[in-house]
C-alpha positions in Angstrom: 42.9 9.7 22.1 39.2 10.3 22.8 38.0 13.8 22.3 36.9 15.7 25.4 33.3 16.7 25.4 32.9 20.5 25.5 31.5 21.9 28.8 27.8 22.9 28.4 27.4 26.7 28.8 24.8 27.6 31.3 22.7 30.5 30.2 20.8 32.4 32.9 17.1 32.6 32.4 16.0 36.0 31.2 12.7 37.2 32.8 10.0 38.2 30.4 9.5 42.0 30.1 7.1 43.3 32.8 7.6 40.4 35.2 9.4 41.6 38.3 12.2 39.5 39.7 11.4 37.6 42.9 12.8 39.4 45.9 15.3 37.3 47.9 13.9 35.9 51.2 14.9 37.9 54.2 16.9 36.2 56.9 14.6 34.9 59.5 14.7 36.0 63.1 12.6 35.3 66.2 10.3 38.3 65.7 7.3 36.4 64.4 7.5 33.5 66.8 8.1 35.7 69.8 5.3 38.1 68.8 2.9 35.2 68.4 3.9 33.9 71.8 3.4 37.3 73.5 0.1 37.9 71.8 -1.1 34.5 72.9 -0.1 35.3 76.5 -1.9 38.7 76.3 -5.0 37.1 75.0 -5.0 34.5 77.8 -4.5 37.1 80.5 -7.3 39.4 79.1 -9.7 36.5 78.7 -9.1 35.3 82.2 -9.6 38.8 83.6 -12.8 39.5 81.8 -14.2 36.0 82.5 -14.1 36.7 86.2 -15.4 40.3 85.8 -18.7 41.1 87.5 -20.7 43.0 84.9 -23.8 43.4 86.9 -22.8 46.9 87.9 -22.1 47.9 84.3 -25.4 46.4 83.2 -27.2 48.5 85.7 -25.4 51.7 84.7 -25.9 51.1 81.0 -29.6 50.5 81.4 -29.8 53.8 83.3 -27.7 55.8 80.8 -29.6 54.4 77.8 -32.9 55.2 79.3 -31.7 58.8 80.2 -30.2 59.3 76.7 -33.3 58.1 75.0 -35.4 60.6 77.0 -33.0 63.4 76.0 -33.3 62.3 72.4 -37.1 62.5 72.6 -37.2 65.9 74.2 -34.9 67.3 71.4 -36.9 65.6 68.7 -40.1 67.4 69.9 -38.3 70.7 69.1 -37.3 69.5 65.7 -33.6 68.8 66.7 -32.4 65.4 65.6 -30.0 63.5 67.8 -28.6 60.0 67.0 -28.2 57.5 69.8 -25.5 54.9 69.7 -26.2 52.0 70.3 -29.3 52.3 68.3 -32.7 52.1 70.1 -33.6 49.2 67.8 -31.0 47.1 69.6 -32.1 47.5 73.2 -35.7 48.6 73.1 -39.1 47.1 72.1 -41.7 49.7 71.3 -45.4 49.5 72.0 -45.8 53.1 70.8 -42.7 54.8 69.3 -40.9 56.7 70.7 -42.3 57.0 74.3 -43.8 53.6 75.2 -41.1 51.0 75.3 -39.4 48.3 77.4 -35.9 46.9 77.4 -35.2 43.8 75.4 -34.5 40.9 77.6 -32.0 39.4 75.2 -29.8 42.5 74.8 -26.4 42.3 76.5 -26.2 45.6 78.4 -23.0 44.6 80.2 -21.2 44.3 76.8 -21.8 48.0 75.9 -18.6 50.0 76.2 -19.7 53.4 74.7 -23.0 55.3 74.8 -23.3 58.6 72.9 -25.8 61.1 71.6 -24.6 62.9 68.4 -26.2 66.1 67.2 -27.3 65.9 63.6 -28.8 69.4 63.2 -27.4 71.6 60.5 -24.4 73.5 61.8 -24.1 71.3 64.9 -22.2 68.3 63.4 -19.6 67.1 65.8 -21.5 68.1 69.0 -21.6 64.8 70.9 -22.4 63.7 74.4 -20.4 60.5 75.1 -19.8 58.1 78.0 -17.4 55.2 77.8 -15.6 52.6 79.9 -11.8 52.4 79.9 -9.0 50.7 81.8 -6.1 52.4 83.5 -2.6 51.0 83.0 -3.1 49.3 86.4 -6.2 47.5 85.0 -8.8 49.5 86.9 -12.1 50.1 85.1 -13.4 53.6 84.9 -16.4 55.5 83.4 -15.7 58.8 81.7 -18.2 61.3 80.3 -17.3 64.1 77.9 -19.0 66.6 75.6 -17.3 67.1 72.3 -17.7 69.8 69.7 -16.1 71.2 66.5 -14.0 74.3 66.9 -14.0 74.9 63.1 -12.1 73.5 60.1 -8.7 74.1 58.7 -7.0 72.9 55.5 -3.9 70.7 55.8 -1.6 70.2 52.8 -1.4 66.4 53.0 -4.7 65.5 54.6 -7.1 68.1 53.2 -9.8 69.7 55.3 -9.9 68.6 58.9 -12.3 69.4 61.7 -10.7 70.6 64.9 -12.4 68.8 67.8 -12.4 69.9 71.5 -13.7 68.2 74.6 -14.9 69.1 78.1 -14.6 66.3 80.7 -18.0 66.0 82.5 -17.4 63.0 84.6 -14.7 60.5 85.4 -14.8 57.9 88.2 -14.0 54.3 89.0 -16.8 52.0 87.6 -17.7 50.7 91.1 -17.8 54.2 92.5 -20.1 55.8 89.9 -22.8 57.9 91.6 -26.0 58.0 89.5 -27.3 61.1 91.4 -24.1 63.0 90.5 -24.4 61.8 86.9 -27.9 63.1 86.7 -26.9 66.5 88.1 -24.2 66.9 85.4 -26.4 65.6 82.6 -29.2 68.0 83.6 -26.9 71.0 83.5 -25.3 70.0 80.1 -28.6 69.1 78.4 -30.4 72.3 79.5 -27.6 74.4 78.1 -27.4 72.3 74.9 -31.2 72.6 74.5 -31.2 76.4 75.2 -28.4 76.9 72.7 -30.5 75.3 70.0 -33.5 77.4 70.8 -31.4 80.6 70.7 -29.3 79.3 67.7 -26.2 80.2 69.7 -23.8 77.2 70.0 -21.0 79.7 71.1 -22.9 80.3 74.4 -23.0 76.5 75.1 -19.3 76.1 74.3 -18.5 79.0 76.6 -20.4 77.3 79.4 -18.6 74.0 78.9 -15.2 75.7 78.9 -16.0 77.7 82.0 -17.6 74.9 84.1 -15.8 71.7 83.1 -12.1 70.6 82.8 -10.6 70.7 79.3 -10.3 67.3 77.6 -8.6 66.1 74.5 -8.2 68.2 71.3 -7.5 66.6 68.0 -8.1 66.9 64.2 -10.7 64.8 62.5 -11.4 64.3 58.8 -14.0 66.7 57.5 -17.0 65.5 55.4 -16.7 68.0 52.6 
């Protein structure tokens, strides 16, 4: 009677020390495919909406704001106060004689600018910023908002370290197609004069008090400190 061959013993492979075992693949669901589909739809809708958007009004407004902000920048610089403009003047201006004799660059896309701001870079004034930006409401309407932002001091947080506490005053908020340049200029004149005077007197508190008294309160939030 022939001898039966012994069954071969299968020995599981032992992973080498330090090499983690591969994790079992999770059961697939429709999250990835459905997310990809929804994102594609969102992109298509947004692209179609912006393609038909008339940016001529925004172009006009941005040219005006950039010109105004650059003039404010120059006036402060004459007093030794450095302000930083974003977008940078090198992007939208060609200078015959820096900083006062200049023209707009013809190849700059003014309609694509969504935020314009002047940030104070003087010692003790970090965080003081004049900012205008465009945003959309949940209904899809485009609006222009202007704020002045400042630092209300710093505080230490256990897990995030030192944080600057930021506050805002809302200077202006209107539908993009209803923006009144004359009203913008009236507000800018008031804010810039108070800002300038506060620098001359070295009293930022007086400027903050003016903003709080005259304009609605905006957002407050914590921002990482540069210590």
